[in-house]
C-alpha positions, 0 to 999 in steps of 0.5 A, a space after each residue: 261355624 258362625 265364629 269361623 265365618 265371621 273371622 273369615 269375613 273380617 280377615 277378608 275385609 282387612 285385605 288392602 288389595 280387595 279394598 282398592 279393587 272395590 273402590 276402583 270398580 265404580 270408577 271403571 264402570 262410569 269411565 266406560 259409560 262416559 266413553 260409550 255415551 260420547 260414542 253414541 252422541 257422535 253417532 247421533 250427530 253423524 246421523 243428523 248430518 247425513 240426513 241433512 246432506 242427503 235430503 237438502 244437500 246442506 248443513 242446517 245448524 238451526 235444528 242440529 245444535 238443539 238436537 245435539 244439545 241433548 248430549 249435554 243432558 245425557 252427560 248430566 245424567 252420567 255425572 249424576 250417576 257418578 254420585 248417586 248410583 256409582 255401581 249402576 250398569 254402564 251400558 243402559 244409558 248409552 244404548 238408550 241415548 243411541 236409540 233415542 238419537 237415531 229415532 230423532 234422526 229418522 223423524 227429522 228426515 220425514 219432516 224434511 220430506 213433508 216440508 214442515 219446520 218450527 213447532 209444526 215439526 214432529 222432530 222439534 217436539 220429539 227433542 223437547 220431549 226427550 229433554 223432559 224425559 231425561 230430566 224426569 229420569 234424573 229426578 227418578 234416580 235422585 228420589 228413588 234411592 232404594 227400589 225396595 220402597 216401591 214394594 210398600 206401594 204395590 197396591 197404590 201402584 195397582 190403583 194408579 195403573 187402573 186409573 191410567 187405563 180408564 182415563 181414555 174412556 172418559 167422555 171429556 178428555 178421552 180421544 180416539 186416534 187411528 181407531 184406538 181410544 188410548 189417548 187423553 187430550 186437553 186442547 192441543 196437548 195429548 198424552 197416552 196414559 197407558 205408557 205410564 200404566 205399564 210401569 205402575 202395573 209392573 210394580 204391582 205385579 212384582 209386589 203381589 207375586 212376591 207375597 202370593 208366590 207360594 200358593 201359586 207355585 206349590 199346590 195343584 194337580 199334575 197333568 202331563 208332567 206339569 203342575 196346574 194351579 187350583 181353580 181358586 188360585 186362577 183369580 189373579 190371572 183371570 182378573 188381568 185377562 179381563 182387564 186386557 180384554 176390556 182394553 181390547 174391546 172398549 179401547 180397540 187396542 190389540 197391542 196394549 192388551 197383549 202387552 199388559 197380559 204378556 207382562 203378567 204371564 211372564 212375571 208369574 212364570 218367573 215367580 213360580 217357575 211353572 210352565 202351566 201358567 204360560 200355557 193357561 195365559 196363551 190359551 186365555 189370550 188366544 181365545 179372547 182375541 179370537 172372540 174379539 176378532 168378530 168385532 170390526 176393528 180387530 177383524 180388520 187388522 187380521 184381514 190386513 195381516 192375512 191378505 194384505 195384497 188383496 185389492 179389496 183389503 188394500 183399498 179399504 179404510 184402515 186396510 193394508 195400505 200402510 203395511 204394504 208400503 212399509 214392506 215395499 220400503 224395507 225391500 227398497 232398502 235392501 242389504 245396506 240401504 239407500 243412505 240417510 236422507 235418500 230414500 222415500 220413507 214419507 210414502 208410508 203413513 205414520 212413518 215417524 211413529 208406528 213405522 219408524 223401523 220401516 223408515 229407518 230400514 229403507 235408508 239403513 238397510 237390513 244391516 241397520 235394522 239388525 244393528 238396532 235389534 242388537 241394541 234392543 237385545 243388549 238393553 233387554 239382556 242387561 235388564 235380565 242380568 240385573 234381575 237374576 243377579 239380585 238377591 231380593 225377589 221384588 227387585 228380581 221380578 221388577 227388573 225382569 218385568 220392566 225389561 220384558 215390557 221393552 222386549 215384548 213391545 219391540 217384538 209386537 211393533 217390529 213383528 207387525 211391520 214385517 208381517 210376522 204378527 198382526 199390526 198393532 198400534 204400539 210404539 217402538 221404544 225410545 225411537 218412535 215419535 211420541 212424548 208419553 212413550 219416551 217418558 215411560 221408557 226413560 223412566 224404565 231406564 232410570 229404574 233399571 239403573 237404580 236396580 243395577 246399582 243396588 245389586 252391584 253394591 249389596 254385600 255378599 258373603 261367600 263361604 268356601 
């Protein structure tokens, strides 16, 4: 049997048509990516131009040209992919480019409304951070030639992730901004280490679950048709739950806590296929969040969610004013929006970060918000596709985990803005103002590109 399979593979490899097809595949992928990147850059340029016409009635090249200069960096990343990852997914880079560019246009619109320019402009800093993030993404692609190397450093990734989570608690460099202590700062420079921690923890979870999958999935008692784990196998999820609750209580950040715990629960479900882990995770988190709701910060967020139009809640410090004005902004936009540069997004506090979706939703309308959600959906679906197409368990878990981080973050942010869930302090991936978020999300895009190149380029043996 083995000799017959070997002979079949040998004959298949000698077919000239198959060889030509295999050579042309990466070329077609990269050509498609080039067309999509140019199209995304054109949309971004048009958005900036419309913002200037709508807000100031004139074209200003002082910001337009540097912002569009980022297209050169994106094209540089495309060229790098042609040489170091020719089989990479052709949609991830254009989607990230388009989302990032629309975010810059929305932030620039708010800077024009606030009347700030130069380095005081948030949009200028966002352009600088975007350039740095794309450069780091290219570096990741160049240095990470095989994603399986990351599995060797799973425990190092765990220590790095925990260290990054603890940094904001240090007395000298930790900073509390808008009620949450998730920032570190040195002078005027501030950074949110938790954004990088989510990548390190995804690497650790993937490496750990590959080795512990059997004990977590094959033993335990059955109840109501589901197999529940043994008490002694609950250790990992209890540890992660305790870490998530510590973030919630001490750093007062509901969104980050939910993000970390949700990441682990989904990855353990993908690794084991047991729905009981999801049910246990939901019960643990809901119970912990309800207990933490007795604290002032979390309780205030819940009150603002449940009764946003109550006058006492609306006027309270940290109350529902931001949420209500964001909802009114979305309502003002209607179906097709007021037009870029012609709305009033500056009425909502922090419209360039927490409420960037409300800002863009007012000027692009419901149709624009749906288009943005479709881009996120496509980005996440490509990540899931990469994971399920892979042949190694570590790559599968890592790809699904990183994609789910983006999906959950989008749900938490947009769900909070639209009052589906309580408002949290997370940022909209690729779009919201913030260098740490941009850096982390571009690294995620680079890792997914590397994973997709490995998946497409791996040898496959098909026996008929």
